[in-house]
C-alpha positions in Angstrom: -0.3 -0.1 -0.2 1.5 3.4 -0.8 0.7 6.7 1.1 1.0 10.3 0.0 4.3 11.9 1.4 3.8 14.0 4.5 0.3 11.8 4.9 1.5 10.6 8.7 -1.0 7.7 7.9 -0.4 4.4 9.7 -0.1 2.1 6.6 0.2 -1.6 8.8 -3.2 -2.6 8.2 -3.8 -5.2 10.2 -1.2 -5.3 13.4 0.6 -9.1 13.6 -0.7 -12.3 15.7 1.1 -12.7 19.5 4.2 -14.4 18.1 4.2 -11.7 15.5 4.5 -9.0 18.0 7.2 -11.1 20.9 9.1 -11.4 17.9 9.0 -8.1 16.6 9.5 -6.3 20.0 13.0 -5.0 19.2 14.9 -3.8 21.9 17.7 -1.9 21.0 21.1 -1.9 23.2 21.8 1.3 25.0 24.2 3.7 23.3 27.4 3.7 25.2 30.7 1.4 25.9 30.7 -2.2 24.8 31.5 -4.0 28.2 34.9 -6.0 28.4 35.0 -9.2 28.3 35.4 -9.4 32.0 32.8 -6.7 32.6 30.4 -9.1 30.8 31.4 -12.2 32.4 31.1 -10.5 36.1 27.5 -8.8 35.5 25.5 -12.0 34.3 24.4 -14.5 37.3 26.2 -17.3 35.5 29.1 -16.0 34.7 27.9 -17.1 31.1 28.1 -13.5 29.2 24.2 -13.9 28.8 24.2 -10.4 30.2 26.1 -9.4 25.7 24.0 -12.7 24.6 20.5 -11.5 25.1 20.6 -8.1 23.0 21.9 -10.4 20.1 19.8 -13.1 20.7 17.2 -10.1 20.3 18.4 -9.0 17.6 17.9 -12.2 15.9 14.8 -13.1 16.7 13.7 -10.0 15.2 15.2 -10.6 12.5 13.9 -13.5 11.5 10.5 -12.0 12.1 11.0 -9.5 10.1 12.6 -11.1 6.9 9.8 -13.8 7.0 7.7 -10.9 6.6 8.9 -9.3 3.9 9.5 -12.9 1.9 5.6 -12.9 2.5 5.1 -9.9 -0.2 3.7 -10.7 -3.8 4.3 -7.9 -5.3 6.3 -4.8 -5.3 3.7 -2.8 -2.7 3.1 -6.1 -0.8 6.8 -6.9 -0.6 7.0 -2.9 0.5 4.1 -2.9 3.4 5.7 -5.8 5.4 8.7 -3.6 5.4 6.9 -0.6 6.6 5.2 -3.1 9.4 8.2 -4.7 10.6 10.1 -1.7 11.3 7.8 0.4 12.5 7.1 1.1 15.0 9.6 -1.5 16.4 12.9 -0.1 14.9 12.2 2.9 13.8 9.6 5.8 14.2 9.7 7.0 10.5 10.3 5.2 7.1 10.5 6.9 3.7 11.2 4.4 0.5 12.4 5.8 -2.6 12.7 3.4 -5.7 14.0 4.1 -9.3 11.0 4.8 -12.3 11.5 3.3 -14.1 12.9 -0.1 -12.1 15.3 -2.1 -13.4 14.6 -5.7 -14.3 16.4 -8.8 -14.5 19.4 -8.5 -16.7 19.1 -5.7 -17.9 22.5 -3.6 -18.3 22.7 0.4 -18.6 22.9 3.2 -16.3 21.0 3.7 -13.0 17.7 5.5 -14.3 18.3 9.3 -13.2 15.2 10.0 -10.8 14.2 8.6 -7.7 11.0 9.1 -7.0 9.1 8.9 -3.7 7.0 5.8 -2.6 5.6 4.7 0.4 5.6 6.4 3.9 5.1 5.1 7.4 4.9 6.6 10.8 4.6 5.2 14.0 1.1 6.3 15.7 1.8 8.8 18.9 1.3 7.1 21.9 -0.6 9.8 23.0 -1.7 13.4 21.5 0.7 15.0 23.0 2.1 18.1 20.8 5.9 17.8 20.0 8.2 19.5 21.7 8.6 23.0 20.3 11.1 23.2 17.3 10.5 19.8 16.5 8.5 18.0 14.2 9.2 15.0 12.2 11.0 14.6 9.2 9.4 14.6 5.5 10.7 13.5 2.0 11.2 14.5 -1.4 8.7 13.5 -3.8 11.2 13.3 -6.7 14.9 13.4 -5.8 17.6 13.2 -9.5 21.0 12.3 -8.3 24.0 13.8 -9.9 25.9 10.0 -11.4 29.2 11.5 -9.0 27.1 12.8 -5.8 27.1 11.9 -2.6 24.0 10.0 -3.4 24.3 7.9 -6.0 28.0 7.0 -4.5 25.7 5.8 -1.9 23.1 3.6 -3.4 26.2 2.3 -5.4 28.0 1.3 -2.5 25.3 -0.9 -0.6 26.2 -0.6 2.4 23.6 1.7 4.9 25.0 4.0 6.7 24.4 6.8 9.9 23.4 9.8 8.9 26.1 11.9 11.1 28.6 9.7 8.9 30.5 11.5 6.0 28.9 12.4 3.2 25.6 11.0 4.6 24.3 13.9 5.7 24.2 15.6 2.3 22.7 12.1 0.9 19.9 13.0 3.6 19.1 16.3 2.2 18.8 15.1 -1.5 16.5 11.7 0.1 14.2 14.7 2.8 14.8 17.5 0.9 17.0 20.2 2.1 14.0 22.7 3.0 12.0 19.6 5.0 15.1 18.7 7.4 14.7 21.3 10.0 18.0 22.4 11.4 16.6 21.4 15.2 15.7 18.3 13.3 16.6 14.7 14.1 20.1 14.2 14.9 22.4 12.0 12.9 22.9 9.2 14.5 19.1 8.9 15.0 18.8 8.9 11.0 19.7 5.7 8.7 20.1 5.8 4.6 20.0 2.0 3.6 20.5 1.2 0.2 18.4 -1.2 -1.9 21.0 -3.1 -3.8 19.5 -6.0 -5.8 21.6 -9.0 -7.5 22.3 -7.2 -10.2 21.2 -2.6 -9.8 20.3 -0.4 -7.4 16.7 -0.1 -6.7 16.5 2.5 -4.9 16.8 3.6 -0.3 14.7 3.3 2.6 15.6 5.8 5.1 14.5 5.1 8.7 14.5 7.8 11.2 14.0 7.6 15.3 12.0 10.4 17.1 14.0 12.4 20.0 12.3 10.1 22.7 14.6 6.8 21.4 17.8 5.8 21.7 20.6 6.8 18.6 21.5 3.7 16.4 24.4 1.8 17.0 26.7 -0.2 14.5 24.7 -3.6 15.6 21.6 -1.6 14.5 23.4 -0.9 10.8 23.2 -4.5 10.9 19.7 -5.1 11.7 19.3 -2.1 8.9 21.2 -3.8 6.0 19.5 -7.2 6.9 16.0 -5.5 6.6 17.3 -3.6 2.9 18.9 -6.7 1.2 15.6 -8.8 2.1 13.7 -6.0 0.6 15.5 -6.1 -2.5 15.3 -9.4 -3.3 11.3 -9.2 -2.7 11.3 -6.1 -4.5 13.1 -8.2 -7.9 11.3 -10.8 -7.3 7.8 -8.8 -7.4 9.2 -7.3 -10.5 10.2 -11.1 -12.6 7.1 -12.2 -11.4 5.4 -8.9 -13.0 7.1 -9.2 -16.2 6.4 -12.9 -16.5 2.4 -12.2 -15.8 2.5 -10.0 -18.2 4.4 -11.9 -21.0 2.5 -15.0 -20.9 -0.8 -12.7 -20.5 0.0 -11.3 -23.7 1.0 -14.4 -25.2 -2.1 -15.9 -24.4 -3.8 -13.0 -26.2 -1.9 -13.1 -29.3 -2.8 -16.9 -30.0 -6.3 -16.0 -29.5 -8.2 -14.8 -32.8 -8.7 -10.9 -32.3 -11.8 -11.3 -33.8 -14.4 -14.0 -35.0 -15.6 -14.9 -38.5 -19.2 -13.5 -39.5 -20.1 -17.2 -42.2 -24.1 -16.8 -43.4 -26.2 -18.8 -41.2 -24.7 -18.5 -38.0 -24.2 -15.4 -35.7 -21.1 -15.7 -32.7 -20.0 -14.5 -30.1 -17.1 -15.5 -27.0 -15.9 -14.9 -23.4 -12.3 -14.9 -22.4 -11.3 -14.0 -18.4 -8.0 -14.8 -17.1 -6.6 -16.6 -14.2 -6.7 -14.3 -11.1 -3.8 -15.9 -10.2 -0.7 -13.0 -11.5 1.2 -15.2 -13.7 -0.4 -18.4 -14.5 -2.8 -18.2 -17.3 -3.7 -21.6 -18.8 -3.9 -22.8 -22.1 -7.8 -22.4 -23.1 -8.7 -21.0 -26.9 -12.0 -21.6 -28.8 -11.5 -20.8 -32.7 -14.2 -20.0 -35.3 -13.0 -21.8 -38.4 -15.2 -20.4 -41.8 -15.1 -24.5 -44.7 -16.7 -24.7 -47.9 -20.0 -25.0 -48.2 -20.9 -22.0 -45.4 -19.8 -24.5 -43.0 -18.5 -24.1 -39.9 -16.1 -25.4 -37.6 -16.4 -24.4 -33.8 -13.5 -25.5 -31.3 -12.8 -25.4 -27.8 -9.7 -26.7 -25.7 -7.6 -26.3 -22.5 -4.5 -27.3 -22.3 -3.4 -29.3 -19.0 -1.3 -26.9 -16.4 -0.8 -23.1 -16.0 2.4 -21.6 -17.0 3.8 -19.7 -20.4 4.3 -23.0 -21.9 0.6 -24.2 -21.5 0.1 -21.2 -23.7 2.5 -21.5 -26.0 1.7 -25.2 -26.3 -2.0 -24.2 -26.7 -1.2 -21.7 -29.6 0.8 -24.8 -31.4 -2.5 -26.5 -30.9 -4.7 -24.5 -32.3 -2.1 -24.2 -35.8 -3.0 -27.3 -35.7 -7.1 -27.3 -35.8 -6.8 -24.4 -38.6 -4.7 -26.9 -40.7 -6.3 -29.6 -40.5 -9.5 -28.4 -40.4 -8.5 -26.5 -43.8 -8.6 -30.5 -45.3 -12.4 -30.4 -44.7 -12.0 -33.9 -42.2 -14.6 -35.2 -40.7 -14.0 -34.1 -36.8 -13.5 -37.0 -35.8 -10.4 -37.7 -38.3 -9.4 -33.7 -36.9 -9.0 -35.0 -33.3 -7.0 -37.7 -34.3 -4.1 -36.1 -36.2 -4.4 -33.3 -33.8 -3.4 -36.4 -31.3 0.2 -37.4 -33.0 0.7 -33.8 -33.4 0.3 -33.4 -29.8 2.4 -36.4 -29.2 4.8 -35.3 -31.9 5.4 -31.7 -29.7 6.3 -34.5 -26.1 4.2 -36.2 -24.0 4.2 -34.9 -20.9 1.3 -32.0 -22.2 -2.0 -33.1 -22.7 -4.9 -31.2 -23.8 -8.8 -31.6 -24.1 -11.2 -30.1 -27.3 -14.3 -30.5 -28.7 -14.7 -30.0 -32.4 -18.2 -28.8 -33.8 -19.0 -28.9 -37.7 -21.9 -27.2 -38.5 -23.6 -26.8 -42.1 -26.1 -24.4 -42.8 -28.0 -25.9 -45.4 -28.6 -28.9 -44.3 -29.1 -27.5 -40.6 -26.9 -30.7 -39.2 -24.3 -30.7 -36.4 -21.1 -32.9 -36.2 -19.2 -33.5 -33.6 -16.5 -35.1 -31.4 -14.9 -35.1 -28.3 -11.4 -35.8 -26.4 -11.6 -36.3 -22.4 -13.5 -31.7 -22.7 -16.1 -31.1 -21.0 -19.9 -31.4 -23.4 -21.2 -28.4 -24.9 -24.8 -27.3 -24.4 -27.3 -26.7 -26.6 -30.6 -23.7 -26.1 -33.1 -25.3 -27.9 -35.8 -22.5 -29.5 -38.7 -23.3 -27.3 -36.7 -22.6 -24.0 -35.0 -26.3 -23.2 -31.6 -26.6 -22.6 -30.0 -30.0 -23.7 -26.6 -31.2 -22.1 -25.3 -33.2 -26.0 -23.7 -36.4 -24.9 -20.9 -36.5 -27.1 -18.5 -39.9 -26.1 -15.5 -38.5 -24.6 -12.6 -39.7 -25.9 -9.1 -39.2 -24.0 -7.7 -36.1 -24.4 -5.0 -35.3 -26.5 -1.8 -36.1 -25.4 -2.3 -39.7 -24.4 -2.1 -40.9 -27.5 -5.3 -43.8 -27.5 -7.1 -42.6 -29.8 -10.6 -43.7 -30.3 -12.5 -40.4 -31.4 -16.4 -41.1 -32.4 -18.4 -38.3 -34.2 -22.1 -37.9 -33.4 -24.5 -36.6 -35.5 -27.1 -34.2 -34.7 -30.2 -31.7 -35.4 -29.0 -27.8 -35.4 -33.1 -25.7 -35.9 -33.0 -22.8 -36.9 -32.7 -20.3 -33.4 -31.1 -23.1 -31.5 -27.6 -21.7 -29.4 -24.4 -23.5 -28.8 -22.2 -22.9 -25.8 -18.7 -24.5 -25.3 -17.1 -24.2 -22.6 -13.8 -24.7 -20.1 -13.7 -26.4 -17.0 -13.4 -23.1 -15.7 -16.8 -21.6 -15.9 -18.2 -25.1 -14.3 -16.2 -25.4 -12.1 -14.4 -24.3 -8.5 -12.9 -25.2 -5.6 -16.4 -24.7 -4.0 -18.7 -26.7 -6.2 -17.6 -29.5 -8.9 -18.0 -29.6 -13.0 -22.1 -31.9 -12.7 -22.9 -29.0 -10.4 -21.8 -26.1 -12.4 -23.3 -27.1 -15.6 -26.0 -27.5 -13.4 -26.4 -24.3 -12.5 -25.2 -22.9 -15.8 -28.0 -24.8 -17.6 -30.5 -23.8 -15.2 -28.9 -19.6 -15.7 -29.7 -20.2 -19.8 -33.1 -21.9 -18.9 -34.0 -18.7 -17.2 -32.5 -16.4 -19.1 -34.6 -18.0 -22.3 -37.9 -17.1 -20.5 -37.5 -13.5 -20.1 -36.5 -13.2 -24.2 -36.8 -15.7 -27.1 -34.4 -15.7 -28.3 -32.0 -13.7 -25.8 -29.1 -12.3 -27.5 -26.0 -13.9 -27.8 -24.5 -11.4 -26.1 -27.0 -11.4 -23.2 -25.8 -15.4 -23.0 -22.4 -15.1 -22.2 -23.2 -12.9 -19.3 -25.4 -14.6 -18.2 -22.9 -17.6 -18.1 -20.6 -16.1 -16.6 -22.9 -15.5 -14.0 -22.7 -18.7 -12.7 -19.2 -17.8 -11.8 -20.1 -16.1 -8.7 -18.0 -14.3 -6.6 -14.4 -14.7 -5.6 -11.2 -15.1 -7.5 -10.6 -17.1 -10.3 -8.4 -20.3 -10.1 -8.5 -21.6 -14.0 -8.9 -19.6 -16.9 -12.2 -19.6 -18.6 -12.8 -19.6 -22.7 -16.5 -18.8 -23.6 -17.9 -19.9 -27.3 -21.7 -19.5 -28.2 -23.3 -19.8 -31.6 -26.3 -19.1 -32.5 -27.6 -21.3 -35.3 -29.7 -19.7 -38.2 -29.1 -21.5 -41.6 -29.7 -21.3 -44.8 -33.4 -20.7 -46.6 -33.5 -24.1 -49.2 -34.6 -21.4 -51.0 -31.4 -19.7 -51.3 -29.3 -22.9 -52.5 -29.3 -24.4 -56.0 -27.2 -28.2 -56.5 -26.6 -29.8 -58.6 -24.6 -33.4 -59.7 -23.0 -33.0 -63.3 -20.9 -35.5 -65.8 -17.5 -35.0 -66.5 -18.4 -34.0 -70.4 -17.2 -31.7 -73.0 -20.4 -30.7 -72.7 -21.0 -29.9 -69.2 -19.6 -26.1 -69.2 -22.7 -25.3 -71.8 -25.5 -26.8 -69.5 -23.6 -25.1 -66.3 -24.0 -21.8 -68.0 -27.8 -22.7 -68.8 -28.1 -23.5 -65.0 -26.8 -20.3 -63.5 -28.9 -18.0 -66.3 -31.7 -20.2 -64.9 -31.1 -19.9 -61.5 -29.7 -16.9 -61.0 -33.4 -14.8 -62.7 -35.1 -17.0 -60.6 -33.2 -14.8 -57.7 -33.9 -11.5 -59.4 -30.1 -11.2 -60.6 -30.6 -10.9 -64.0 -28.0 -8.3 -63.7 -25.4 -10.9 -62.6 -25.8 -13.7 -65.7 -23.2 -12.6 -67.8 -20.3 -12.0 -65.9 -21.5 -15.3 -63.6 -22.1 -17.6 -66.4 -18.6 -16.9 -68.0 -16.9 -17.7 -64.5 -18.9 -21.1 -64.2 -17.8 -22.1 -67.5 -14.2 -21.7 -66.7 -14.2 -23.3 -63.5 -16.1 -26.1 -64.4 -14.2 -26.4 -68.0 -11.2 -26.8 -65.7 -13.2 -29.7 -63.6 -14.5 -31.4 -66.5 -10.2 -32.4 -67.7 -9.1 -33.8 -64.4 -12.3 -34.9 -62.9 -13.2 -39.3 -63.1 -16.8 -38.9 -61.4 -19.4 -36.6 -61.7 -18.1 -32.6 -60.6 -21.0 -31.0 -58.2 -21.7 -26.9 -59.0 -23.8 -25.1 -56.3 -24.6 -21.5 -55.5 -25.7 -19.9 -52.7 -27.3 -16.4 -52.2 -27.0 -15.3 -48.9 -25.7 -11.8 -48.1 -23.7 -12.6 -51.5 -23.7 -15.2 -54.3 -21.2 -17.7 -53.8 -20.3 -20.3 -56.6 -18.6 -23.8 -55.8 -17.2 -26.4 -58.1 -15.8 -30.0 -57.4 -14.2 -32.8 -58.5 -12.3 -35.8 -57.2 -8.8 -35.1 -58.3 -6.7 -33.1 -55.4 -5.0 -31.2 -58.2 -5.8 -27.2 -57.0 -5.5 -25.2 -59.5 -2.5 -22.1 -59.5 -3.8 -18.9 -61.9 -0.6 -18.1 -64.5 0.0 -15.7 -67.0 -1.0 -17.0 -70.5 1.9 -15.8 -73.1 0.2 -14.5 -76.0 0.6 -17.8 -78.7 -0.6 -19.9 -75.5 -4.5 -21.0 -76.5 -5.8 -21.3 -72.8 -4.7 -21.0 -69.2 -6.7 -17.2 -69.2 -9.4 -19.1 -67.3 -8.1 -18.2 -63.7 -7.0 -14.8 -64.8 -10.4 -13.8 -65.8 -11.6 -15.4 -62.3 -9.5 -13.3 -60.5 -10.6 -10.1 -62.1 -14.4 -10.5 -62.4 -14.5 -12.4 -58.7 -14.4 -10.1 -55.5 -13.1 -12.7 -54.0 -11.6 -16.3 -55.3 -10.2 -19.3 -53.5 -9.3 -23.0 -53.8 -9.6 -26.1 -51.4 -8.4 -29.3 -50.3 -10.8 -31.8 -49.1 -11.1 -34.8 -48.4 -12.9 -36.0 -51.3 -10.5 -33.6 -53.7 -11.0 -30.3 -54.5 -13.9 -27.2 -54.8 -12.8 -24.5 -56.4 -14.9 -21.4 -55.0 -15.6 -17.2 -55.9 -17.9 -14.7 -55.1 -19.7 -11.8 -56.2 -21.8 -8.5 -54.3 -25.3 -8.3 -54.7 -26.2 -5.4 -56.9 -28.8 -4.7 -53.6 -30.8 -5.1 -50.9 -31.4 -9.1 -51.3 -34.7 -9.6 -52.8 -37.6 -11.5 -51.8 -37.6 -14.9 -52.6 
């Protein structure tokens, strides 16, 4: 916790326990000449030197408790807060902490930053509301200090050893830290002031100023050893906290860049997603989701979770997500996609496993095909408000290598919504998975009663409401899809024999269909492109080719054949008789492409509609 300079407030929070209070009851040795060994022996009733050993035992007990407290800090503020709890009021009445801005991290090289900024102030509360003696008041610290490279303060910080305020060079350093205007001539004497540099393994991080009031004894040489230990453990804790925060930032950025920046908008389906990182900083998981458009206006919906919480888990997640995208582009069935993904995970190492659910939605046939690799079952919200947990045979997780994945087909009616999620949504330290899934279904039923159909964003928000208050132990990934489907009247499909006359037949079918859809203005260019693509398919096909026209937000044409040879556009010479077909398609279509599928390939192109889609 941070207090502004001069606030004078107590930021120590809850008092330590009884055992800690006893350990932190530091009783400094009174100033004066140290007794000689003979005098120490005579001062002990047993003649065993206990008169000297007792203050040393107090210091060791205090240091043990104080360093334990400082080591408990998990971030920068907690570490400095624990330092202040340990030092004030047991060891000093006031503590000021200045840190370099920005703080050096890790093995970075270069000169130290030139600015020290006041970060923490802690003062002991007065024992009684008695005004201070005339001419005395507690010291204050400068908000910003710019030590010169060869000045007394920079030299003292580089040296790394704490010093008393009255020693040579320390007075000038104290004037920089406390501000010349804030150090009155009648303030605390130099013997009641200690400057302890915060020196990490490789860098100077800042300084700690510890001061005692007039009613307490001066600091001694033994107190400098105590201040040195406090500063050393604090500096190590600060370095640990900074490295921890940097790892958290890198891991979070790594995971977020591997998630899709935006979801596609394929015809016939609406998509929404949520991702919530774990509340435990630097403990990122491997949760991911994806939506992949496929030929024929189909879409693959994927969600997965790599076991473990580390940067390695996030990196494995990125590799698996890339593999899924590649496998989905081959137009394989869901169970084969998981089978090949399992083989790929085995190449990455047997110590990494993941769960994955792969769903393939066809908006023309209103069909949903799913396959599961150890993941949680999806939830389907039907148009009438019923909520079903789809029973998909759970295969072994990805990376186990046992295979045996199965695909399940189900009807996906228009208006239904599918929710894919990771275990962080339904599992916590307070409830198991089954209870979490039941709670999720109950919330979906409740929102379905208020609106028919509920918006996807509302569904996602209601689903996240099952998390409840408190921190999250795991990441949460959620992918929601609303199935709208395509009307049969917007799709035309033919099987054509691979003969020389097929190109002319395809032109006639295309012109007749576009006239039925009220798209006569696109007939000429579409006929030309269909003729070129079909003619190319006839050259390589040995089985009937397919021609499909879809009219959604664009006019899409797909020609499929059983040859895996994907056509490539080339620039024909003036003497060539052919080789200009794909060049014409590239010039006339808004988009075009060729995709290998399990049965061969599909060449497709799209054209924008001339205006608002007419009533068909």
